[in-house]
N, CA, C and O atoms as a CHARMM CRD file, in Angstrom:
* protein
*
  208
    1    1 MET  N    -27.28900 -15.70000  25.08300 PROA 1      0.00000
    2    1 MET  CA   -25.87600 -15.79900  25.53000 PROA 1      0.00000
    3    1 MET  C    -25.40200 -16.97600  24.17900 PROA 1      0.00000
    4    1 MET  O    -24.34700 -16.79600  23.57100 PROA 1      0.00000
    5    2 TYR  N    -26.14200 -17.91200  23.91100 PROA 2      0.00000
    6    2 TYR  CA   -25.80100 -18.84300  22.94200 PROA 2      0.00000
    7    2 TYR  C    -25.63500 -18.14000  21.68100 PROA 2      0.00000
    8    2 TYR  O    -24.62900 -18.37800  21.01400 PROA 2      0.00000
    9    3 ALA  N    -26.47500 -17.32700  21.28500 PROA 3      0.00000
   10    3 ALA  CA   -26.42700 -16.60800  19.95400 PROA 3      0.00000
   11    3 ALA  C    -25.12200 -15.61100  19.85400 PROA 3      0.00000
   12    3 ALA  O    -24.45800 -15.43600  18.83200 PROA 3      0.00000
   13    4 ARG  N    -24.91600 -15.05100  21.02000 PROA 4      0.00000
   14    4 ARG  CA   -23.73000 -14.09800  21.14400 PROA 4      0.00000
   15    4 ARG  C    -22.41800 -14.88300  20.88600 PROA 4      0.00000
   16    4 ARG  O    -21.49200 -14.39300  20.24000 PROA 4      0.00000
   17    5 VAL  N    -22.38500 -16.17000  21.44100 PROA 5      0.00000
   18    5 VAL  CA   -21.09800 -17.14500  21.08400 PROA 5      0.00000
   19    5 VAL  C    -21.01900 -17.43800  19.74500 PROA 5      0.00000
   20    5 VAL  O    -19.95600 -17.40800  19.12500 PROA 5      0.00000
   21    6 TRP  N    -22.36600 -17.79600  19.13100 PROA 6      0.00000
   22    6 TRP  CA   -22.20200 -18.29400  17.79800 PROA 6      0.00000
   23    6 TRP  C    -21.91900 -17.11200  16.86600 PROA 6      0.00000
   24    6 TRP  O    -21.16000 -17.29300  15.91500 PROA 6      0.00000
   25    7 ASP  N    -22.54100 -15.77900  17.09800 PROA 7      0.00000
   26    7 ASP  CA   -22.07100 -14.64400  16.37200 PROA 7      0.00000
   27    7 ASP  C    -20.65500 -14.42800  16.29900 PROA 7      0.00000
   28    7 ASP  O    -20.10800 -14.11200  15.24200 PROA 7      0.00000
   29    8 SER  N    -20.03200 -14.58600  17.39500 PROA 8      0.00000
   30    8 SER  CA   -18.67900 -14.33500  17.30600 PROA 8      0.00000
   31    8 SER  C    -17.71500 -15.44000  16.86000 PROA 8      0.00000
   32    8 SER  O    -16.57600 -15.23900  16.43900 PROA 8      0.00000
   33    9 PHE  N    -18.29200 -16.59600  16.99800 PROA 9      0.00000
   34    9 PHE  CA   -17.61600 -17.71500  16.09100 PROA 9      0.00000
   35    9 PHE  C    -17.81500 -17.58200  14.60000 PROA 9      0.00000
   36    9 PHE  O    -16.98200 -18.02200  13.80700 PROA 9      0.00000
   37   10 TYR  N    -18.84600 -17.01500  14.24800 PROA 10     0.00000
   38   10 TYR  CA   -19.33700 -16.96700  12.73600 PROA 10     0.00000
   39   10 TYR  C    -18.25900 -15.76300  12.37500 PROA 10     0.00000
   40   10 TYR  O    -17.49300 -15.96500  11.43300 PROA 10     0.00000
   41   11 ILE  N    -18.19000 -14.64200  13.02900 PROA 11     0.00000
   42   11 ILE  CA   -17.45400 -13.45800  12.60100 PROA 11     0.00000
   43   11 ILE  C    -15.92700 -14.06200  12.60400 PROA 11     0.00000
   44   11 ILE  O    -15.21600 -13.82700  11.62700 PROA 11     0.00000
   45   12 ASN  N    -15.53600 -14.66000  13.44700 PROA 12     0.00000
   46   12 ASN  CA   -14.12700 -15.42000  13.32700 PROA 12     0.00000
   47   12 ASN  C    -13.76600 -15.91100  12.14200 PROA 12     0.00000
   48   12 ASN  O    -12.77400 -15.64800  11.46100 PROA 12     0.00000
   49   13 ASN  N    -14.92500 -16.87300  11.89000 PROA 13     0.00000
   50   13 ASN  CA   -14.83500 -17.84200  10.63100 PROA 13     0.00000
   51   13 ASN  C    -14.63600 -16.97400   9.39300 PROA 13     0.00000
   52   13 ASN  O    -13.72700 -17.26200   8.61500 PROA 13     0.00000
   53   14 VAL  N    -15.40200 -15.96800   9.17100 PROA 14     0.00000
   54   14 VAL  CA   -15.47900 -15.20700   8.20500 PROA 14     0.00000
   55   14 VAL  C    -14.11400 -14.15600   7.91300 PROA 14     0.00000
   56   14 VAL  O    -13.69300 -13.93900   6.77700 PROA 14     0.00000
   57   15 ILE  N    -13.61900 -13.65600   8.95600 PROA 15     0.00000
   58   15 ILE  CA   -12.51400 -12.95700   9.08600 PROA 15     0.00000
   59   15 ILE  C    -11.20700 -13.99500   8.51900 PROA 15     0.00000
   60   15 ILE  O    -10.32100 -13.73300   7.70500 PROA 15     0.00000
   61   16 THR  N    -11.44800 -15.14100   9.21800 PROA 16     0.00000
   62   16 THR  CA   -10.23600 -16.37800   8.72100 PROA 16     0.00000
   63   16 THR  C    -10.31700 -16.54000   7.25500 PROA 16     0.00000
   64   16 THR  O     -9.27400 -16.58400   6.60300 PROA 16     0.00000
   65   17 ILE  N    -11.61400 -16.64400   6.61100 PROA 17     0.00000
   66   17 ILE  CA   -11.73300 -16.89200   5.23000 PROA 17     0.00000
   67   17 ILE  C    -11.28200 -15.78400   4.43400 PROA 17     0.00000
   68   17 ILE  O    -10.38000 -15.96100   3.61600 PROA 17     0.00000
   69   18 ILE  N    -11.96100 -14.36000   4.63100 PROA 18     0.00000
   70   18 ILE  CA   -11.68900 -13.27800   3.91500 PROA 18     0.00000
   71   18 ILE  C    -10.36700 -12.75100   3.80800 PROA 18     0.00000
   72   18 ILE  O     -9.89200 -12.26400   2.78200 PROA 18     0.00000
   73   19 THR  N     -9.73500 -12.87800   5.02000 PROA 19     0.00000
   74   19 THR  CA    -8.32400 -12.14400   5.09700 PROA 19     0.00000
   75   19 THR  C     -7.45000 -12.64800   4.06000 PROA 19     0.00000
   76   19 THR  O     -6.82800 -11.75500   3.48600 PROA 19     0.00000
   77   20 PRO  N     -7.21400 -13.89400   3.63500 PROA 20     0.00000
   78   20 PRO  CA    -6.23400 -14.43100   2.86800 PROA 20     0.00000
   79   20 PRO  C     -6.85100 -14.21500   1.19000 PROA 20     0.00000
   80   20 PRO  O     -6.15400 -14.16900   0.17600 PROA 20     0.00000
   81   21 LEU  N     -8.04600 -14.12800   1.25500 PROA 21     0.00000
   82   21 LEU  CA    -8.73500 -13.78800   0.03800 PROA 21     0.00000
   83   21 LEU  C     -8.44000 -12.37900  -0.38300 PROA 21     0.00000
   84   21 LEU  O     -8.00100 -12.13100  -1.50600 PROA 21     0.00000
   85   22 PHE  N     -8.70800 -11.35900   0.61300 PROA 22     0.00000
   86   22 PHE  CA    -8.36800 -10.22800   0.44200 PROA 22     0.00000
   87   22 PHE  C     -6.81900  -9.80500   0.01200 PROA 22     0.00000
   88   22 PHE  O     -6.51700  -9.01400  -0.88200 PROA 22     0.00000
   89   23 ILE  N     -5.97200 -10.49300   0.83000 PROA 23     0.00000
   90   23 ILE  CA    -4.56800 -10.41700   0.51300 PROA 23     0.00000
   91   23 ILE  C     -4.12000 -10.73500  -0.93000 PROA 23     0.00000
   92   23 ILE  O     -3.30100 -10.07600  -1.57100 PROA 23     0.00000
   93   24 ILE  N     -4.76800 -11.83100  -1.34600 PROA 24     0.00000
   94   24 ILE  CA    -4.55600 -12.42600  -2.67000 PROA 24     0.00000
   95   24 ILE  C     -5.09500 -11.32100  -3.72000 PROA 24     0.00000
   96   24 ILE  O     -4.44000 -11.10500  -4.73900 PROA 24     0.00000
   97   25 ILE  N     -6.26100 -10.64400  -3.46700 PROA 25     0.00000
   98   25 ILE  CA    -7.05500  -9.90600  -4.45700 PROA 25     0.00000
   99   25 ILE  C     -6.09100  -8.80300  -4.67000 PROA 25     0.00000
  100   25 ILE  O     -5.74500  -8.39200  -5.77700 PROA 25     0.00000
  101   26 LEU  N     -5.63900  -8.30500  -3.40100 PROA 26     0.00000
  102   26 LEU  CA    -4.83300  -6.90900  -3.37200 PROA 26     0.00000
  103   26 LEU  C     -3.41400  -7.40900  -4.18800 PROA 26     0.00000
  104   26 LEU  O     -2.81900  -6.62900  -4.93200 PROA 26     0.00000
  105   27 HSD  N     -3.01600  -8.60600  -3.98700 PROA 27     0.00000
  106   27 HSD  CA    -1.72500  -8.78900  -4.49400 PROA 27     0.00000
  107   27 HSD  C     -1.92600  -9.05800  -6.05900 PROA 27     0.00000
  108   27 HSD  O     -0.98200  -8.84100  -6.81900 PROA 27     0.00000
  109   28 ILE  N     -2.91200  -9.43700  -6.44900 PROA 28     0.00000
  110   28 ILE  CA    -3.17500  -9.78600  -7.89600 PROA 28     0.00000
  111   28 ILE  C     -3.44200  -8.25400  -8.52200 PROA 28     0.00000
  112   28 ILE  O     -2.98300  -7.97600  -9.63000 PROA 28     0.00000
  113   29 HSD  N     -4.11300  -7.40100  -7.84500 PROA 29     0.00000
  114   29 HSD  CA    -4.38700  -6.12800  -8.51400 PROA 29     0.00000
  115   29 HSD  C     -3.01100  -5.35800  -8.36800 PROA 29     0.00000
  116   29 HSD  O     -2.71100  -4.67800  -9.34900 PROA 29     0.00000
  117   30 PHE  N     -2.31000  -5.35400  -7.52400 PROA 30     0.00000
  118   30 PHE  CA    -1.09000  -4.57300  -7.54700 PROA 30     0.00000
  119   30 PHE  C     -0.03300  -5.24300  -8.53200 PROA 30     0.00000
  120   30 PHE  O      0.78300  -4.53700  -9.12400 PROA 30     0.00000
  121   31 CYS  N     -0.06300  -6.37800  -8.66300 PROA 31     0.00000
  122   31 CYS  CA     0.74800  -7.25600  -9.45900 PROA 31     0.00000
  123   31 CYS  C      0.54000  -6.71200 -10.93200 PROA 31     0.00000
  124   31 CYS  O      1.45300  -6.91500 -11.73200 PROA 31     0.00000
  125   32 ASN  N     -0.45200  -6.12100 -11.29500 PROA 32     0.00000
  126   32 ASN  CA    -0.59300  -5.60700 -12.75100 PROA 32     0.00000
  127   32 ASN  C      0.19600  -4.19300 -13.01000 PROA 32     0.00000
  128   32 ASN  O      0.46300  -3.77600 -14.13700 PROA 32     0.00000
  129   33 TYR  N      0.49500  -3.58900 -11.90700 PROA 33     0.00000
  130   33 TYR  CA     1.45000  -2.20600 -11.88500 PROA 33     0.00000
  131   33 TYR  C      2.76100  -2.25400 -11.41800 PROA 33     0.00000
  132   33 TYR  O      3.47900  -1.25800 -11.33200 PROA 33     0.00000
  133   34 ASN  N      3.15200  -3.58700 -11.06100 PROA 34     0.00000
  134   34 ASN  CA     4.35800  -3.46600 -10.22100 PROA 34     0.00000
  135   34 ASN  C      5.29700  -4.79000 -10.88700 PROA 34     0.00000
  136   34 ASN  O      4.99300  -5.97100 -11.05700 PROA 34     0.00000
  137   35 THR  N      6.41500  -4.12100 -11.14000 PROA 35     0.00000
  138   35 THR  CA     7.59300  -5.05800 -11.52100 PROA 35     0.00000
  139   35 THR  C      8.28700  -6.02900 -10.50800 PROA 35     0.00000
  140   35 THR  O      8.93100  -7.04100 -10.78200 PROA 35     0.00000
  141   36 TYR  N      8.01300  -5.49900  -9.28300 PROA 36     0.00000
  142   36 TYR  CA     8.39300  -6.22500  -8.11500 PROA 36     0.00000
  143   36 TYR  C      7.71600  -7.57400  -7.85500 PROA 36     0.00000
  144   36 TYR  O      8.11400  -8.40200  -7.03700 PROA 36     0.00000
  145   37 CYS  N      6.59100  -7.70200  -8.68900 PROA 37     0.00000
  146   37 CYS  CA     5.59300  -8.67700  -8.27900 PROA 37     0.00000
  147   37 CYS  C      6.30300 -10.04400  -8.43900 PROA 37     0.00000
  148   37 CYS  O      6.03100 -10.87300  -7.57100 PROA 37     0.00000
  149   38 SER  N      7.12300 -10.39000  -9.36100 PROA 38     0.00000
  150   38 SER  CA     7.62400 -11.68100  -9.52000 PROA 38     0.00000
  151   38 SER  C      8.37700 -12.26500  -8.45300 PROA 38     0.00000
  152   38 SER  O      8.46600 -13.48700  -8.33200 PROA 38     0.00000
  153   39 TYR  N      8.96000 -11.40000  -7.61900 PROA 39     0.00000
  154   39 TYR  CA     9.64100 -11.72400  -6.29400 PROA 39     0.00000
  155   39 TYR  C      8.45600 -12.03900  -5.19900 PROA 39     0.00000
  156   39 TYR  O      8.55100 -13.06700  -4.52900 PROA 39     0.00000
  157   40 SER  N      7.49200 -11.27500  -5.04400 PROA 40     0.00000
  158   40 SER  CA     6.52000 -11.46500  -4.08900 PROA 40     0.00000
  159   40 SER  C      5.75100 -12.64300  -4.50200 PROA 40     0.00000
  160   40 SER  O      5.26400 -13.42600  -3.68600 PROA 40     0.00000
  161   41 TYR  N      5.63400 -12.77700  -5.88200 PROA 41     0.00000
  162   41 TYR  CA     4.59800 -13.78400  -6.18600 PROA 41     0.00000
  163   41 TYR  C      5.06400 -15.16700  -5.88500 PROA 41     0.00000
  164   41 TYR  O      4.24700 -16.06000  -5.65900 PROA 41     0.00000
  165   42 ASN  N      6.52900 -15.40300  -5.87100 PROA 42     0.00000
  166   42 ASN  CA     7.12400 -16.64600  -5.46700 PROA 42     0.00000
  167   42 ASN  C      6.95400 -16.99600  -4.04600 PROA 42     0.00000
  168   42 ASN  O      6.94300 -18.14900  -3.61400 PROA 42     0.00000
  169   43 ILE  N      6.82600 -15.95200  -3.37100 PROA 43     0.00000
  170   43 ILE  CA     6.65700 -16.12900  -1.67600 PROA 43     0.00000
  171   43 ILE  C      5.02400 -16.37000  -1.47500 PROA 43     0.00000
  172   43 ILE  O      4.67900 -17.18200  -0.61700 PROA 43     0.00000
  173   44 LEU  N      4.13300 -15.75300  -2.16700 PROA 44     0.00000
  174   44 LEU  CA     2.56500 -15.78300  -2.09700 PROA 44     0.00000
  175   44 LEU  C      2.12500 -17.07700  -2.63500 PROA 44     0.00000
  176   44 LEU  O      1.17300 -17.64200  -2.09800 PROA 44     0.00000
  177   45 ASN  N      2.75500 -17.62800  -3.69500 PROA 45     0.00000
  178   45 ASN  CA     2.38000 -18.81900  -4.34000 PROA 45     0.00000
  179   45 ASN  C      2.00100 -19.92500  -3.53700 PROA 45     0.00000
  180   45 ASN  O      0.86000 -20.38600  -3.58500 PROA 45     0.00000
  181   46 PRO  N      2.94900 -20.40600  -2.75300 PROA 46     0.00000
  182   46 PRO  CA     2.83900 -21.65400  -2.00700 PROA 46     0.00000
  183   46 PRO  C      1.78200 -21.40900  -0.98800 PROA 46     0.00000
  184   46 PRO  O      1.03000 -22.34300  -0.71000 PROA 46     0.00000
  185   47 ILE  N      1.63700 -20.21100  -0.37800 PROA 47     0.00000
  186   47 ILE  CA     0.57200 -19.89500   0.52400 PROA 47     0.00000
  187   47 ILE  C     -0.88100 -20.06600  -0.20000 PROA 47     0.00000
  188   47 ILE  O     -1.81800 -20.62000   0.37600 PROA 47     0.00000
  189   48 THR  N     -0.96900 -19.55800  -1.46500 PROA 48     0.00000
  190   48 THR  CA    -2.03400 -19.52600  -2.26300 PROA 48     0.00000
  191   48 THR  C     -2.68900 -20.83900  -2.43800 PROA 48     0.00000
  192   48 THR  O     -3.89100 -20.99000  -2.21900 PROA 48     0.00000
  193   49 PHE  N     -1.88200 -21.82000  -2.84500 PROA 49     0.00000
  194   49 PHE  CA    -1.97700 -23.17300  -2.88400 PROA 49     0.00000
  195   49 PHE  C     -2.44900 -23.92800  -1.79400 PROA 49     0.00000
  196   49 PHE  O     -3.36800 -24.74500  -1.85500 PROA 49     0.00000
  197   50 ASN  N     -1.70100 -23.58800  -0.64600 PROA 50     0.00000
  198   50 ASN  CA    -2.40700 -24.16400   0.72700 PROA 50     0.00000
  199   50 ASN  C     -3.60300 -23.93000   0.86500 PROA 50     0.00000
  200   50 ASN  O     -4.32200 -24.88100   1.17000 PROA 50     0.00000
  201   51 ILE  N     -4.19300 -22.61400   0.69000 PROA 51     0.00000
  202   51 ILE  CA    -5.60600 -22.11100   0.96000 PROA 51     0.00000
  203   51 ILE  C     -6.35500 -23.03900   0.15100 PROA 51     0.00000
  204   51 ILE  O     -7.18300 -23.79200   0.66400 PROA 51     0.00000
  205   52 ALA  N     -6.08200 -23.02800  -1.23100 PROA 52     0.00000
  206   52 ALA  CA    -6.81800 -23.74300  -2.26500 PROA 52     0.00000
  207   52 ALA  C     -6.75000 -25.23700  -2.13800 PROA 52     0.00000
  208   52 ALA  O     -7.33200 -25.95300  -2.95300 PROA 52     0.00000
């Protein structure tokens, strides 16, 4: 029972950490091909700095 609770806690932490990283990586990736990037970057920039 304890292991099951710990597993779900660990998985939730991993999802919480990876999701913003995944969004940032996707954003940087699409940024290279997208002229719309400068607008969305202004929105994502404060979020990125809050994470880091």
